KOLMARSE-636241 format. One record per atom (N, C-alpha, C): x, y, z; atom name. Coordinates in steps of 0.05 Angstrom, whole numbers. Example, Ala and Ser with C-alpha at 12.3 -4.5 7.8 and 13.67 -1.06 7.14 Angstrom:
<roros>
<<264 -114 156> 'N'>;
<<246 -90 156> 'CA'>;
<<264 -66 156> 'C'>;
<<257 -45 142> 'N'>;
<<273 -21 143> 'CA'>;
<<258 1 157> 'C'>;
</roros>
This chain:
<roros>
<<15 -26 8> 'N'>;
<<4 1 -8> 'CA'>;
<<11 21 7> 'C'>;
<<10 48 -19> 'N'>;
<<27 73 -16> 'CA'>;
<<27 85 2> 'C'>;
<<51 107 10> 'N'>;
<<37 115 33> 'CA'>;
<<16 142 29> 'C'>;
<<8 150 16> 'N'>;
<<-16 174 8> 'CA'>;
<<-43 155 12> 'C'>;
<<-41 126 4> 'N'>;
<<-66 115 11> 'CA'>;
<<-61 110 43> 'C'>;
<<-40 105 53> 'N'>;
<<-51 97 92> 'CA'>;
<<-55 119 98> 'C'>;
<<-51 139 93> 'N'>;
<<-60 164 98> 'CA'>;
<<-88 177 98> 'C'>;
<<-100 172 80> 'N'>;
<<-126 164 62> 'CA'>;
<<-137 143 88> 'C'>;
<<-133 114 79> 'N'>;
<<-145 111 100> 'CA'>;
<<-155 112 128> 'C'>;
<<-131 128 134> 'N'>;
<<-128 138 164> 'CA'>;
<<-156 158 166> 'C'>;
<<-151 173 149> 'N'>;
<<-170 198 143> 'CA'>;
<<-197 189 141> 'C'>;
<<-216 158 122> 'N'>;
<<-232 145 133> 'CA'>;
<<-237 141 158> 'C'>;
<<-214 131 169> 'N'>;
<<-222 118 202> 'CA'>;
<<-230 140 214> 'C'>;
<<-217 163 216> 'N'>;
<<-224 191 237> 'CA'>;
<<-250 201 232> 'C'>;
<<-257 198 206> 'N'>;
<<-277 210 193> 'CA'>;
<<-318 195 200> 'C'>;
<<-299 170 204> 'N'>;
<<-319 153 192> 'CA'>;
<<-349 159 223> 'C'>;
<<-347 162 237> 'N'>;
<<-373 174 253> 'CA'>;
<<-388 194 243> 'C'>;
<<-364 218 232> 'N'>;
<<-374 243 224> 'CA'>;
<<-383 239 200> 'C'>;
<<-408 243 200> 'N'>;
<<-428 236 179> 'CA'>;
<<-428 269 163> 'C'>;
<<-415 297 172> 'N'>;
<<-411 316 152> 'CA'>;
<<-389 325 148> 'C'>;
<<-369 305 146> 'N'>;
<<-341 313 127> 'CA'>;
<<-338 301 108> 'C'>;
<<-325 309 83> 'N'>;
<<-321 302 59> 'CA'>;
<<-293 312 62> 'C'>;
<<-277 292 47> 'N'>;
<<-250 290 32> 'CA'>;
<<-232 288 13> 'C'>;
<<-218 304 0> 'N'>;
<<-206 301 -25> 'CA'>;
<<-182 297 -30> 'C'>;
<<-165 283 -42> 'N'>;
<<-131 285 -45> 'CA'>;
<<-137 300 -70> 'C'>;
<<-113 322 -65> 'N'>;
<<-121 350 -84> 'CA'>;
<<-84 354 -96> 'C'>;
<<-84 370 -126> 'N'>;
<<-64 374 -118> 'CA'>;
<<-55 404 -119> 'C'>;
<<-35 404 -111> 'N'>;
<<-33 435 -94> 'CA'>;
<<-37 465 -108> 'C'>;
<<-26 456 -132> 'N'>;
<<-32 470 -153> 'CA'>;
<<-61 484 -152> 'C'>;
<<-78 468 -143> 'N'>;
<<-108 483 -151> 'CA'>;
<<-105 500 -123> 'C'>;
<<-94 503 -92> 'N'>;
<<-96 524 -75> 'CA'>;
<<-89 545 -84> 'C'>;
<<-112 568 -83> 'N'>;
<<-105 598 -99> 'CA'>;
<<-97 613 -69> 'C'>;
<<-82 624 -76> 'N'>;
<<-76 649 -58> 'CA'>;
<<-88 677 -64> 'C'>;
<<-101 684 -41> 'N'>;
<<-111 713 -54> 'CA'>;
<<-103 731 -33> 'C'>;
<<-83 751 -44> 'N'>;
<<-85 779 -15> 'CA'>;
<<-104 787 -6> 'C'>;
<<-125 789 -14> 'N'>;
<<-156 809 -1> 'CA'>;
<<-161 787 24> 'C'>;
<<-152 761 22> 'N'>;
<<-164 751 48> 'CA'>;
<<-149 760 78> 'C'>;
<<-125 759 83> 'N'>;
<<-121 784 99> 'CA'>;
<<-124 817 109> 'C'>;
<<-142 822 91> 'N'>;
<<-155 852 88> 'CA'>;
<<-181 840 107> 'C'>;
<<-187 817 101> 'N'>;
<<-215 809 112> 'CA'>;
<<-211 797 142> 'C'>;
<<-181 790 146> 'N'>;
<<-177 787 178> 'CA'>;
<<-170 809 198> 'C'>;
<<-157 833 178> 'N'>;
<<-144 857 193> 'CA'>;
<<-173 874 190> 'C'>;
<<-198 886 174> 'N'>;
<<-215 902 176> 'CA'>;
<<-244 883 174> 'C'>;
<<-236 863 190> 'N'>;
<<-269 846 186> 'CA'>;
<<-277 830 206> 'C'>;
<<-247 821 222> 'N'>;
<<-251 806 241> 'CA'>;
<<-242 812 278> 'C'>;
<<-247 805 291> 'N'>;
<<-244 819 314> 'CA'>;
<<-225 799 333> 'C'>;
<<-223 777 314> 'N'>;
<<-205 760 327> 'CA'>;
<<-170 768 322> 'C'>;
<<-168 793 293> 'N'>;
<<-146 798 280> 'CA'>;
<<-126 814 308> 'C'>;
<<-98 800 301> 'N'>;
<<-76 799 325> 'CA'>;
<<-87 790 344> 'C'>;
<<-109 772 361> 'N'>;
<<-108 765 380> 'CA'>;
<<-108 737 395> 'C'>;
<<-92 719 367> 'N'>;
<<-91 697 377> 'CA'>;
<<-71 681 352> 'C'>;
<<-40 673 355> 'N'>;
<<-22 666 346> 'CA'>;
<<-35 646 326> 'C'>;
<<-47 639 310> 'N'>;
<<-65 630 293> 'CA'>;
<<-75 649 270> 'C'>;
<<-81 675 280> 'N'>;
<<-85 697 260> 'CA'>;
<<-59 719 259> 'C'>;
<<-66 729 236> 'N'>;
<<-56 748 228> 'CA'>;
<<-53 771 244> 'C'>;
<<-29 774 257> 'N'>;
<<-7 783 243> 'CA'>;
<<13 762 253> 'C'>;
<<5 747 258> 'N'>;
<<29 724 279> 'CA'>;
<<27 700 255> 'C'>;
<<14 687 233> 'N'>;
<<7 667 212> 'CA'>;
<<38 686 185> 'C'>;
<<47 662 172> 'N'>;
<<60 663 150> 'CA'>;
<<35 683 130> 'C'>;
<<53 708 120> 'N'>;
<<38 727 98> 'CA'>;
<<21 703 74> 'C'>;
<<8 717 63> 'N'>;
<<9 702 32> 'CA'>;
<<35 707 19> 'C'>;
<<52 721 9> 'N'>;
<<78 715 0> 'CA'>;
<<88 691 8> 'C'>;
<<99 693 37> 'N'>;
<<101 672 49> 'CA'>;
<<87 641 43> 'C'>;
<<65 636 37> 'N'>;
<<52 616 31> 'CA'>;
<<48 610 18> 'C'>;
<<45 622 3> 'N'>;
<<58 615 -34> 'CA'>;
<<80 606 -40> 'C'>;
<<113 609 -31> 'N'>;
<<123 600 -27> 'CA'>;
<<129 574 -14> 'C'>;
<<115 566 13> 'N'>;
<<108 541 20> 'CA'>;
<<93 522 7> 'C'>;
<<80 542 -6> 'N'>;
<<56 508 -25> 'CA'>;
<<71 507 -48> 'C'>;
<<99 517 -50> 'N'>;
<<113 504 -82> 'CA'>;
<<133 487 -66> 'C'>;
<<133 479 -43> 'N'>;
<<143 462 -33> 'CA'>;
<<130 428 -37> 'C'>;
<<112 423 -45> 'N'>;
<<90 401 -36> 'CA'>;
<<74 405 -72> 'C'>;
<<60 375 -75> 'N'>;
<<43 373 -97> 'CA'>;
<<23 367 -88> 'C'>;
<<14 354 -72> 'N'>;
<<-15 344 -68> 'CA'>;
<<-13 346 -36> 'C'>;
<<-40 351 -33> 'N'>;
<<-50 361 -11> 'CA'>;
<<-87 339 -7> 'C'>;
<<-91 339 27> 'N'>;
<<-121 327 23> 'CA'>;
<<-137 362 37> 'C'>;
<<-157 356 19> 'N'>;
<<-176 379 22> 'CA'>;
<<-207 371 42> 'C'>;
<<-209 383 66> 'N'>;
<<-221 372 80> 'CA'>;
<<-246 390 82> 'C'>;
<<-272 381 85> 'N'>;
<<-297 400 91> 'CA'>;
<<-316 389 104> 'C'>;
<<-319 408 120> 'N'>;
<<-352 401 139> 'CA'>;
<<-364 431 139> 'C'>;
<<-395 412 149> 'N'>;
<<-410 428 149> 'CA'>;
<<-411 441 182> 'C'>;
<<-397 475 182> 'N'>;
<<-409 498 206> 'CA'>;
<<-391 474 229> 'C'>;
<<-363 461 233> 'N'>;
<<-346 459 247> 'CA'>;
<<-330 457 243> 'C'>;
<<-316 489 257> 'N'>;
<<-287 483 252> 'CA'>;
<<-271 477 273> 'C'>;
<<-283 464 298> 'N'>;
<<-267 450 314> 'CA'>;
<<-257 427 314> 'C'>;
<<-278 408 296> 'N'>;
<<-281 377 288> 'CA'>;
<<-257 372 260> 'C'>;
<<-259 404 248> 'N'>;
<<-238 394 217> 'CA'>;
<<-214 419 230> 'C'>;
<<-214 423 246> 'N'>;
<<-189 435 261> 'CA'>;
<<-169 406 268> 'C'>;
<<-178 391 290> 'N'>;
<<-176 367 297> 'CA'>;
<<-166 342 286> 'C'>;
<<-186 337 263> 'N'>;
<<-178 318 244> 'CA'>;
<<-154 327 230> 'C'>;
<<-154 351 216> 'N'>;
<<-125 350 205> 'CA'>;
<<-109 353 224> 'C'>;
<<-106 362 249> 'N'>;
<<-79 360 262> 'CA'>;
<<-69 327 261> 'C'>;
<<-93 317 272> 'N'>;
<<-88 286 271> 'CA'>;
<<-77 273 250> 'C'>;
<<-85 280 224> 'N'>;
<<-70 277 202> 'CA'>;
<<-45 270 199> 'C'>;
<<-39 306 193> 'N'>;
<<-6 311 207> 'CA'>;
<<7 286 222> 'C'>;
<<-2 282 243> 'N'>;
<<13 272 255> 'CA'>;
<<15 245 244> 'C'>;
<<-5 232 240> 'N'>;
<<-1 212 224> 'CA'>;
<<19 204 201> 'C'>;
<<13 232 181> 'N'>;
<<32 233 161> 'CA'>;
<<58 234 173> 'C'>;
<<65 239 190> 'N'>;
<<98 244 198> 'CA'>;
<<103 214 207> 'C'>;
<<84 199 231> 'N'>;
<<92 179 241> 'CA'>;
<<98 155 209> 'C'>;
<<90 162 188> 'N'>;
<<90 143 162> 'CA'>;
<<117 162 142> 'C'>;
<<136 172 149> 'N'>;
<<160 187 129> 'CA'>;
<<147 203 117> 'C'>;
<<121 218 129> 'N'>;
<<115 245 109> 'CA'>;
<<120 274 121> 'C'>;
<<150 269 125> 'N'>;
<<160 297 145> 'CA'>;
<<153 319 131> 'C'>;
<<148 317 104> 'N'>;
<<144 361 98> 'CA'>;
<<106 355 111> 'C'>;
<<91 340 126> 'N'>;
<<63 336 127> 'CA'>;
<<60 367 142> 'C'>;
<<37 389 133> 'N'>;
<<28 402 164> 'CA'>;
<<6 410 152> 'C'>;
<<-11 415 172> 'N'>;
<<-43 415 175> 'CA'>;
<<-42 446 171> 'C'>;
<<-64 454 155> 'N'>;
<<-79 481 159> 'CA'>;
<<-107 489 174> 'C'>;
<<-116 496 185> 'N'>;
<<-145 493 189> 'CA'>;
<<-159 510 190> 'C'>;
<<-185 524 199> 'N'>;
<<-206 539 200> 'CA'>;
<<-211 554 212> 'C'>;
<<-209 577 206> 'N'>;
<<-224 600 217> 'CA'>;
<<-198 606 259> 'C'>;
<<-203 614 273> 'N'>;
<<-190 623 293> 'CA'>;
<<-196 603 315> 'C'>;
<<-168 603 320> 'N'>;
<<-158 574 342> 'CA'>;
<<-174 574 371> 'C'>;
<<-185 560 381> 'N'>;
<<-209 553 408> 'CA'>;
<<-189 540 421> 'C'>;
<<-165 533 430> 'N'>;
<<-154 515 440> 'CA'>;
<<-153 530 473> 'C'>;
<<-148 549 467> 'N'>;
<<-146 559 496> 'CA'>;
<<-174 594 491> 'C'>;
<<-179 602 520> 'N'>;
<<-209 615 522> 'CA'>;
<<-186 641 508> 'C'>;
<<-165 639 514> 'N'>;
<<-146 669 517> 'CA'>;
<<-116 662 509> 'C'>;
<<-109 668 484> 'N'>;
<<-82 668 468> 'CA'>;
<<-60 669 493> 'C'>;
<<-43 661 490> 'N'>;
<<-14 666 503> 'CA'>;
<<11 689 478> 'C'>;
<<-9 715 473> 'N'>;
<<6 719 443> 'CA'>;
<<40 719 452> 'C'>;
<<55 707 480> 'N'>;
<<85 708 469> 'CA'>;
<<100 671 472> 'C'>;
<<78 658 468> 'N'>;
<<91 635 464> 'CA'>;
<<68 620 459> 'C'>;
<<60 599 445> 'N'>;
<<37 584 442> 'CA'>;
<<45 557 467> 'C'>;
<<33 553 484> 'N'>;
<<31 531 502> 'CA'>;
<<17 503 498> 'C'>;
<<-1 494 471> 'N'>;
<<-7 481 458> 'CA'>;
<<3 475 430> 'C'>;
<<35 480 420> 'N'>;
<<42 470 394> 'CA'>;
<<38 454 386> 'C'>;
<<36 436 392> 'N'>;
<<24 408 376> 'CA'>;
<<-8 406 368> 'C'>;
<<-25 423 373> 'N'>;
<<-51 423 376> 'CA'>;
<<-59 445 354> 'C'>;
<<-38 460 358> 'N'>;
<<-38 493 338> 'CA'>;
<<-40 495 323> 'C'>;
<<-55 506 291> 'N'>;
<<-48 515 270> 'CA'>;
<<-59 526 256> 'C'>;
<<-51 548 238> 'N'>;
<<-60 577 230> 'CA'>;
<<-84 560 214> 'C'>;
<<-98 573 203> 'N'>;
<<-118 573 184> 'CA'>;
<<-112 580 155> 'C'>;
<<-127 569 138> 'N'>;
<<-123 571 121> 'CA'>;
<<-122 603 113> 'C'>;
<<-142 608 110> 'N'>;
<<-149 645 102> 'CA'>;
<<-120 659 118> 'C'>;
<<-122 650 138> 'N'>;
<<-100 666 154> 'CA'>;
<<-73 675 148> 'C'>;
<<-66 647 122> 'N'>;
<<-42 651 113> 'CA'>;
<<-45 662 98> 'C'>;
<<-72 668 76> 'N'>;
<<-76 683 51> 'CA'>;
<<-86 662 32> 'C'>;
<<-88 637 40> 'N'>;
<<-105 628 20> 'CA'>;
<<-136 626 11> 'C'>;
<<-145 630 -14> 'N'>;
<<-170 641 -25> 'CA'>;
<<-189 599 -17> 'C'>;
<<-195 608 13> 'N'>;
<<-208 577 11> 'CA'>;
<<-226 568 -10> 'C'>;
<<-250 602 -14> 'N'>;
<<-274 595 -33> 'CA'>;
<<-261 578 -63> 'C'>;
<<-244 594 -76> 'N'>;
<<-230 598 -94> 'CA'>;
<<-212 568 -101> 'C'>;
<<-201 556 -72> 'N'>;
<<-192 529 -81> 'CA'>;
<<-218 511 -68> 'C'>;
<<-234 517 -51> 'N'>;
<<-251 497 -57> 'CA'>;
<<-270 495 -87> 'C'>;
<<-269 514 -89> 'N'>;
<<-282 510 -120> 'CA'>;
<<-263 500 -153> 'C'>;
<<-241 506 -134> 'N'>;
<<-223 483 -155> 'CA'>;
<<-222 458 -155> 'C'>;
<<-235 451 -122> 'N'>;
<<-239 420 -127> 'CA'>;
<<-265 405 -122> 'C'>;
<<-278 424 -139> 'N'>;
<<-308 411 -148> 'CA'>;
<<-329 423 -119> 'C'>;
<<-323 439 -95> 'N'>;
<<-339 451 -76> 'CA'>;
<<-345 465 -84> 'C'>;
<<-380 469 -103> 'N'>;
<<-381 488 -112> 'CA'>;
<<-402 501 -88> 'C'>;
<<-407 495 -68> 'N'>;
<<-425 503 -49> 'CA'>;
<<-412 519 -17> 'C'>;
<<-417 532 -18> 'N'>;
<<-393 550 2> 'CA'>;
<<-415 548 21> 'C'>;
<<-446 547 14> 'N'>;
<<-465 552 46> 'CA'>;
<<-482 531 44> 'C'>;
<<-497 528 51> 'N'>;
<<-522 509 52> 'CA'>;
<<-544 517 80> 'C'>;
<<-568 503 76> 'N'>;
<<-596 514 89> 'CA'>;
<<-596 478 107> 'C'>;
<<-594 473 125> 'N'>;
<<-610 447 152> 'CA'>;
<<-623 453 174> 'C'>;
<<-659 445 168> 'N'>;
<<-660 445 190> 'CA'>;
<<-684 476 177> 'C'>;
<<-678 489 162> 'N'>;
<<-679 525 160> 'CA'>;
<<-671 534 164> 'C'>;
<<-635 529 170> 'N'>;
<<-623 552 183> 'CA'>;
<<-590 548 161> 'C'>;
<<-592 570 158> 'N'>;
<<-572 572 148> 'CA'>;
<<-539 563 162> 'C'>;
<<-511 553 143> 'N'>;
<<-492 544 154> 'CA'>;
<<-464 551 136> 'C'>;
<<-445 543 143> 'N'>;
<<-433 546 132> 'CA'>;
<<-413 524 124> 'C'>;
<<-394 516 105> 'N'>;
<<-374 497 102> 'CA'>;
<<-346 502 109> 'C'>;
<<-340 495 123> 'N'>;
<<-306 495 144> 'CA'>;
<<-291 478 127> 'C'>;
<<-256 490 117> 'N'>;
<<-240 475 99> 'CA'>;
<<-220 472 117> 'C'>;
<<-208 451 111> 'N'>;
<<-176 447 129> 'CA'>;
<<-159 425 106> 'C'>;
<<-130 444 100> 'N'>;
<<-115 426 85> 'CA'>;
<<-95 420 94> 'C'>;
<<-87 395 90> 'N'>;
<<-59 377 94> 'CA'>;
<<-46 382 71> 'C'>;
<<-26 389 77> 'N'>;
<<-6 392 55> 'CA'>;
<<10 367 65> 'C'>;
<<14 349 45> 'N'>;
<<36 327 49> 'CA'>;
<<44 323 25> 'C'>;
<<71 309 19> 'N'>;
<<88 304 8> 'CA'>;
<<106 293 5> 'C'>;
</roros>
């Protein structure tokens, strides 16, 4: 069994009981950088500067663009309005990938880090659990999702609108 197949099998086991999660192996060339995402963080989000998983503490869009050039393949995960579970699953996958010698594996989550009630901005106290979000690093999540066949960004369940949340495991 190829190592990427092992990661895929692990993902299926991790998500077996999570009916609202989907995942795809993607070409990293489909990941879109959007400089505008950082404007949305800085001028539209109350978490800006309050978490090490948010700008200005995260890699810039230019830095992320360079990082992405180091990878060919990724696993894009999607869930219905559940950032916490997608953040946990993508980090679990990163550690599994590292264990089977994908040494460059790195997880990117969704939204603000919610591990601590208040972030210690001088140094993360949970570095094994914390990863920056895709959007905080300049990734245009909507375009990336659409590039990979996820055309709906919102949905309605029981009369309530929800948003899809995305995570990305960089793997090579």
